C-alpha positions as CSV (number, residue, x, y, z in Angstrom):
1,M,-28.0,-12.0,47.0
2,V,-24.4,-10.9,47.5
3,R,-24.1,-13.5,50.3
4,L,-25.5,-16.2,48.0
5,I,-23.0,-15.4,45.1
6,R,-20.1,-15.4,47.6
7,G,-21.2,-18.8,48.9
8,L,-21.4,-20.2,45.4
9,L,-18.0,-18.9,44.5
10,Q,-16.5,-20.3,47.6
11,F,-18.1,-23.7,46.9
12,A,-16.7,-23.7,43.3
13,L,-13.3,-22.8,44.6
14,M,-13.4,-25.7,47.1
15,V,-14.4,-28.1,44.4
16,L,-11.6,-27.0,42.1
17,L,-8.9,-27.1,44.8
18,S,-10.0,-30.5,46.0
19,A,-9.6,-31.7,42.4
20,G,-6.0,-30.5,42.4
21,V,-6.6,-27.6,40.0
22,A,-4.0,-24.8,40.4
23,L,-5.5,-21.3,40.4
24,V,-4.2,-17.8,40.4
25,V,-6.7,-15.2,41.6
26,D,-6.1,-11.5,40.9
27,V,-7.3,-9.0,43.6
28,G,-6.5,-5.5,42.5
29,S,-2.7,-5.5,41.9
30,D,-2.1,-8.6,44.0
31,S,-2.1,-12.3,43.0
32,F,-2.7,-15.2,45.2
33,S,-2.0,-18.8,44.2
34,S,-4.2,-21.8,45.0
35,E,-1.7,-22.8,47.6
36,A,-2.4,-19.6,49.5
37,L,-6.1,-20.2,49.2
38,A,-6.1,-23.9,50.0
39,S,-7.5,-23.3,53.5
40,V,-10.7,-21.7,52.1
41,G,-13.7,-23.4,53.6
42,G,-11.6,-25.5,56.0
43,L,-9.9,-27.5,53.3
44,A,-6.4,-28.9,54.1
45,I,-4.8,-29.1,50.7
46,S,-1.0,-28.7,50.6
47,S,2.0,-29.4,48.4
48,V,0.6,-27.5,45.5
49,P,3.8,-26.3,43.6
50,V,3.9,-22.6,42.8
51,A,6.3,-21.3,40.2
52,P,8.6,-18.4,41.1
53,R,7.4,-14.9,40.5
54,V,10.0,-12.8,38.7
55,V,10.3,-9.6,40.8
56,S,12.8,-7.9,38.6
57,A,15.0,-8.7,35.6
58,V,17.8,-6.4,34.4
59,A,20.2,-6.7,31.5
60,G,23.9,-5.9,32.3
61,D,27.1,-5.9,30.3
62,G,27.4,-9.6,29.5
63,F,25.1,-10.8,32.2
64,A,21.5,-10.5,33.5
65,Q,20.3,-10.2,37.1
66,V,17.0,-11.8,38.0
67,T,15.3,-11.7,41.4
68,I,12.5,-14.1,42.2
69,A,10.0,-14.6,45.1
70,D,6.8,-16.4,46.2
71,M,7.8,-19.9,45.0
72,S,6.7,-23.1,46.8
73,P,8.2,-25.4,47.8
74,D,11.4,-23.4,48.3
75,T,14.4,-25.7,48.5
76,G,16.9,-22.8,48.4
77,V,18.2,-24.1,45.1
78,Y,17.1,-22.3,41.9
79,A,17.9,-22.4,38.2
80,V,17.4,-20.1,35.3
81,Q,17.4,-21.4,31.7
82,W,17.9,-19.3,28.6
83,V,17.9,-19.5,24.8
84,S,18.3,-16.9,22.1
85,A,15.0,-15.0,21.8
86,G,12.6,-16.6,19.4
87,Q,14.0,-20.1,20.0
88,G,12.3,-22.9,21.8
89,F,13.7,-24.5,25.0
90,N,14.5,-27.9,23.4
91,S,18.2,-26.9,23.7
92,Y,19.0,-24.4,26.4
93,Q,21.7,-23.2,28.7
94,M,21.2,-23.3,32.5
95,H,22.7,-21.6,35.6
96,R,22.2,-23.0,39.1
97,T,22.3,-20.8,42.2
98,T,21.3,-20.7,45.8
99,S,20.4,-17.0,45.7
100,K,17.0,-15.6,45.0
101,T,18.9,-12.8,43.2
102,M,20.5,-14.7,40.3
103,T,23.3,-13.3,38.2
104,V,23.2,-15.1,34.8
105,P,26.7,-15.1,33.3
106,Y,28.2,-15.3,29.8
107,L,25.6,-13.5,27.8
108,A,26.6,-11.9,24.5
109,C,26.4,-8.2,24.1
110,T,23.4,-6.8,22.1
111,R,21.8,-10.3,21.8
112,S,18.2,-10.9,23.0
113,Y,17.4,-13.9,25.2
114,S,14.4,-15.6,26.5
115,F,14.5,-16.7,30.2
116,R,12.6,-18.9,32.6
117,V,13.2,-19.8,36.3
118,F,12.2,-22.6,38.6
119,V,13.1,-24.2,41.9
120,M,15.3,-27.3,41.8
121,A,15.6,-30.3,44.0
122,A,18.1,-29.4,46.8
123,D,20.1,-32.6,46.3
124,W,20.2,-32.5,42.5
125,L,23.6,-33.3,41.1
126,L,25.1,-32.8,37.6
127,A,25.3,-36.6,37.2
128,D,21.5,-36.8,37.6
129,G,21.0,-35.1,34.3
130,H,17.9,-33.0,33.7
131,Q,15.0,-35.4,34.1
132,T,14.2,-34.8,37.8
133,Q,15.4,-31.3,38.5
134,N,12.1,-29.4,38.8
135,V,10.2,-29.2,42.1
136,T,8.1,-26.2,40.8
137,P,6.7,-25.3,37.4
138,H,8.8,-22.9,35.3
139,S,8.0,-19.2,35.7
140,Q,6.5,-17.3,32.8
141,T,9.1,-16.8,30.0
142,F,10.5,-13.3,29.7
143,D,12.9,-11.6,27.3
144,L,15.9,-9.3,27.8
145,T,18.2,-7.6,25.4
146,M,21.9,-7.2,26.5
147,P,23.4,-3.7,26.1
148,A,26.3,-2.9,23.7
149,C,29.8,-4.2,24.6
150,V,31.9,-1.9,26.7
151,N,34.7,-2.0,24.1
152,A,32.3,-0.8,21.4
153,A,33.6,2.7,21.5
154,P,32.8,5.2,18.7
155,G,34.2,3.8,15.5
156,V,35.0,0.4,17.0
157,T,33.0,-2.6,16.0
158,A,31.6,-4.7,18.8
159,L,33.3,-8.0,19.2
160,T,31.5,-11.1,18.1
161,C,32.1,-14.7,19.2
162,A,34.4,-15.2,16.2
163,T,36.4,-12.0,16.9
164,G,37.0,-12.6,20.7
165,G,33.7,-11.7,22.3
166,T,31.4,-13.8,24.4
167,C,29.8,-16.9,22.8
168,I,26.7,-19.0,23.1
169,V,26.0,-22.5,21.8
170,G,25.5,-22.3,18.1
171,D,27.7,-19.3,17.4
172,T,30.5,-19.4,14.9
173,G,33.8,-19.5,16.7
174,P,37.2,-18.0,15.9
175,G,38.1,-21.2,14.1
176,G,35.1,-21.0,11.8
177,G,33.3,-23.9,13.4
178,K,30.2,-24.1,15.6
179,V,30.4,-23.5,19.3
180,F,28.9,-26.6,20.9
181,Y,29.8,-26.2,24.5
182,V,29.9,-23.3,27.0
183,S,31.3,-24.1,30.4
184,A,29.8,-22.6,33.6
185,T,33.3,-22.1,34.9
186,N,36.8,-22.1,33.3
187,F,38.3,-25.4,32.5
188,T,41.9,-26.5,31.6
189,S,42.9,-27.7,28.2
190,T,46.7,-28.0,28.5
191,G,48.3,-27.2,25.2
192,S,45.4,-25.2,23.9
193,D,45.7,-21.4,23.4
194,C,43.4,-20.9,26.4
195,N,45.4,-23.3,28.6
196,T,43.9,-23.0,32.1
197,A,41.3,-20.4,31.3
198,C,39.2,-22.1,28.6
199,K,35.5,-21.4,28.3
200,Y,34.2,-22.8,25.0
201,L,34.6,-25.7,22.7
202,E,34.0,-25.4,18.9
203,A,33.9,-28.2,16.3
204,A,35.9,-27.9,13.1
205,P,33.8,-26.7,10.1
206,V,34.3,-30.0,8.3
207,E,35.5,-33.5,9.0
208,Q,39.2,-34.3,8.7
209,S,38.6,-37.9,7.6
210,T,35.9,-40.5,7.0
211,A,38.0,-43.6,7.3
212,I,41.1,-43.7,9.5
213,V,42.5,-45.8,12.3
214,W,42.8,-44.6,15.9
215,A,46.4,-45.7,16.1
216,T,48.9,-47.4,13.9
217,T,50.9,-50.6,14.7
218,T,54.0,-48.6,15.6
219,A,55.8,-50.5,18.4
220,N,56.0,-47.6,20.9
221,C,53.1,-48.3,23.3
222,Y,52.8,-50.0,26.7
223,A,51.6,-53.4,27.7
224,L,49.8,-53.9,31.1
225,D,51.8,-52.2,33.9
226,S,54.8,-51.9,31.6
227,T,57.1,-48.9,31.6
228,T,58.7,-49.9,28.3
229,G,57.0,-48.6,25.2
230,N,57.8,-51.3,22.7
231,Q,54.4,-52.8,21.9
232,S,51.9,-52.2,19.0
233,C,49.9,-49.0,19.6
234,Q,46.8,-50.7,18.0
235,Q,46.9,-53.4,20.8
236,N,48.3,-51.6,23.8
237,S,48.1,-48.4,25.7
238,I,49.6,-44.9,25.1
239,Y,50.0,-44.8,29.0
240,S,52.9,-46.3,30.8
241,G,53.2,-48.0,34.2
242,T,50.6,-48.9,36.8
243,G,47.2,-47.3,37.1
244,Q,46.4,-47.4,33.4
245,A,42.7,-48.0,34.1
246,A,42.6,-44.8,36.2
247,K,44.2,-43.0,33.3
248,F,41.6,-44.3,30.9
249,T,38.9,-42.8,33.2
250,A,40.7,-39.5,33.6
251,S,41.1,-39.2,29.9
252,E,37.3,-38.9,29.4
253,A,36.8,-35.5,31.0
254,I,36.0,-32.2,29.2
255,G,39.4,-30.5,28.8
256,M,41.4,-33.7,28.4
257,G,41.1,-34.0,24.6
258,M,44.2,-32.0,23.9
259,S,46.3,-33.9,26.4
260,N,45.0,-37.2,25.1
261,T,45.9,-36.1,21.5
262,A,49.4,-35.0,22.6
263,A,49.9,-38.4,24.3
264,I,48.8,-40.4,21.1
265,V,51.0,-38.2,18.9
266,A,54.0,-38.6,21.3
267,R,53.9,-42.4,20.9
268,H,53.9,-42.1,17.2
269,D,56.6,-39.5,17.2
270,A,58.8,-41.9,19.3
271,A,59.3,-44.1,16.2
272,T,62.4,-43.6,14.1
273,P,61.5,-42.1,11.7
274,S,58.3,-40.7,13.3
275,V,55.0,-41.9,12.0
276,S,53.2,-39.5,9.6
277,K,50.3,-37.7,11.2
278,T,48.2,-38.4,8.1
279,L,48.0,-42.1,9.1
280,Y,46.0,-41.9,12.4
281,A,43.1,-40.0,13.9
282,A,44.9,-37.9,16.5
283,G,47.6,-37.0,14.1
284,I,45.1,-35.6,11.6
285,A,43.4,-33.6,14.3
286,D,46.6,-32.3,15.7
287,S,47.9,-31.1,12.3
288,Y,44.6,-29.5,11.3
289,S,44.7,-25.7,10.8
290,V,42.0,-23.3,9.7
291,N,41.3,-19.6,10.1
292,G,44.7,-19.2,11.6
293,K,43.9,-21.6,14.5
294,T,46.2,-24.6,15.0
295,D,45.3,-25.8,18.4
296,W,42.8,-28.4,17.3
297,H,42.6,-31.9,18.9
298,L,40.7,-35.2,18.8
299,P,37.9,-34.7,21.4
300,S,37.8,-36.6,24.7
301,R,34.8,-38.9,25.3
302,L,32.8,-36.3,27.2
303,E,33.8,-33.5,24.8
304,L,32.4,-35.6,21.9
305,N,29.3,-36.4,24.0
306,Q,28.5,-32.7,24.2
307,L,29.1,-32.4,20.4
308,C,26.7,-35.3,19.9
309,R,24.1,-33.5,22.2
310,Y,24.5,-30.3,20.2
311,A,24.1,-31.9,16.8
312,G,21.1,-33.8,18.1
313,N,19.3,-30.7,19.5
314,Q,19.7,-31.9,23.1
315,T,20.7,-29.9,26.2
316,V,24.4,-29.0,26.2
317,D,25.7,-28.9,29.8
318,N,28.3,-30.2,32.2
319,A,26.5,-33.5,32.8
320,A,27.8,-36.8,31.6
321,T,24.3,-38.0,30.5
322,T,24.9,-39.9,27.3
323,C,23.6,-38.3,24.1
324,G,20.4,-40.0,23.0
325,V,18.3,-40.0,19.9
326,A,18.0,-36.6,18.2
327,V,15.2,-34.2,19.0
328,G,14.1,-33.3,15.5
329,A,16.5,-33.5,12.6
330,V,20.2,-33.5,13.1
331,K,21.9,-30.1,12.7
332,A,23.3,-29.5,9.2
333,G,26.9,-30.5,8.8
334,F,26.8,-33.4,11.2
335,E,25.3,-36.1,8.9
336,T,28.2,-38.5,9.6
337,G,29.0,-42.0,10.6
338,R,30.8,-43.0,13.7
339,L,33.4,-40.6,15.2
340,W,36.6,-41.3,17.0
341,N,37.4,-39.7,20.4
342,S,40.8,-39.6,22.0
343,S,39.9,-41.5,25.3
344,E,41.2,-45.1,25.6
345,S,38.7,-47.4,27.0
346,A,40.7,-50.6,27.5
347,L,44.3,-51.9,27.3
348,N,43.4,-54.3,24.5
349,G,43.3,-51.5,21.9
350,A,39.6,-50.6,22.0
351,S,38.6,-47.0,22.0
352,N,35.3,-45.3,22.7
353,T,33.3,-44.0,19.8
354,N,30.2,-41.8,19.4
355,F,27.6,-42.6,16.8
356,F,26.1,-40.0,14.5
357,A,23.4,-40.9,11.9
358,D,22.1,-39.8,8.5
359,G,20.8,-36.3,9.2
360,I,17.4,-37.5,10.4
361,R,18.3,-39.3,13.6
362,I,21.3,-39.4,15.9
363,Y,22.2,-42.3,18.2
364,G,24.5,-41.2,21.0
365,F,25.7,-44.4,22.6
366,W,29.2,-45.6,23.4
367,A,31.0,-48.7,22.1
368,S,34.5,-50.0,22.3
369,I,36.0,-51.0,19.0
370,Q,39.5,-52.0,17.9
371,K,41.9,-49.1,17.1
372,S,42.5,-50.7,13.7
373,N,38.9,-49.8,12.7
374,T,38.6,-47.0,10.2
375,I,36.0,-44.4,11.1
376,H,35.4,-40.6,11.0
377,V,37.3,-37.7,12.6
378,R,36.1,-34.2,13.5
379,A,38.6,-32.1,15.4
380,V,37.6,-29.6,18.1
381,R,39.3,-26.8,19.9
382,A,39.0,-25.1,23.3
383,F,39.1,-21.3,23.5
384,A,38.3,-18.3,25.7
385,P,37.0,-14.8,25.0
386,T,39.8,-12.3,24.4
387,G,37.9,-9.0,24.4
């Protein structure tokens, strides 16, 4: 009878495996995946992906350390995703590593997070976005709570994002706006308070304008390849000399918004008398001040793209993948029309724009429109933890 039952179980297992069903069989305290059992009965089933097993997960001071094992296939490239505990993974942060013991950085003290881990394609690039990154399923989700901040001594209040502590996407920043971007590594925003050690971007709490031009007609900008700034800034470039197209491209990067803003303002300040900052988008952003913060700027194209992704409940990351239609309703406070960014897209006076919608949907595509158009402005600022 025992032999008959064993034979029936083996036959059932063979049928399920041949149908591509993934199994996990518990034997005492051990677990074996269907991939490990695929040779049962002489079957030759392979390439059954197996999610990583979380061996250990420990919360540290502003970081977590996670060790994984038993994944298949194993490309040697791994990723851990995390969200605030209780939230779904529609919009998450992600850390990529080549170590099975992963140190997850930039976690806020005393905050609880949910994590999951998976194996990535070995040749995955940031430019690929997040559509083809998985080669295994995600691990089971697990939660960790970070310990108290080291500077939370008796009688001292632990730092928050707004007071100089670590931040995550969605926190309120020092300027009173929402943090919409957290960089995996420091970036440079020349002219910002954080300068070469910036970590975060926050959006201003409110818009600065709903109808303003990108540039005025002040005759202080540059025609093609010209080093003489005597042309209308609505029809010509803020950049002088040769290589203007390369400067357009460079101006799109995260961290370039402040430099772009300074360049636009400089061309308007070159007039005699200087052009009032209330008359053009970068001027309004540059002169904005709230909560004691004065280093606001008109975002670059990719900075604005990340803001669009945040407002539309999409993944915020270092990728240049264009913001698409919102996942669910647009976040409160971002029910706007088109927004200017500070990156020139062509010599003829067109500038990239990002499109927001009506609080129900968000459309993140790019277009070039004349600098004489009047659309919205929302300033942003770069900053770093100070605690």
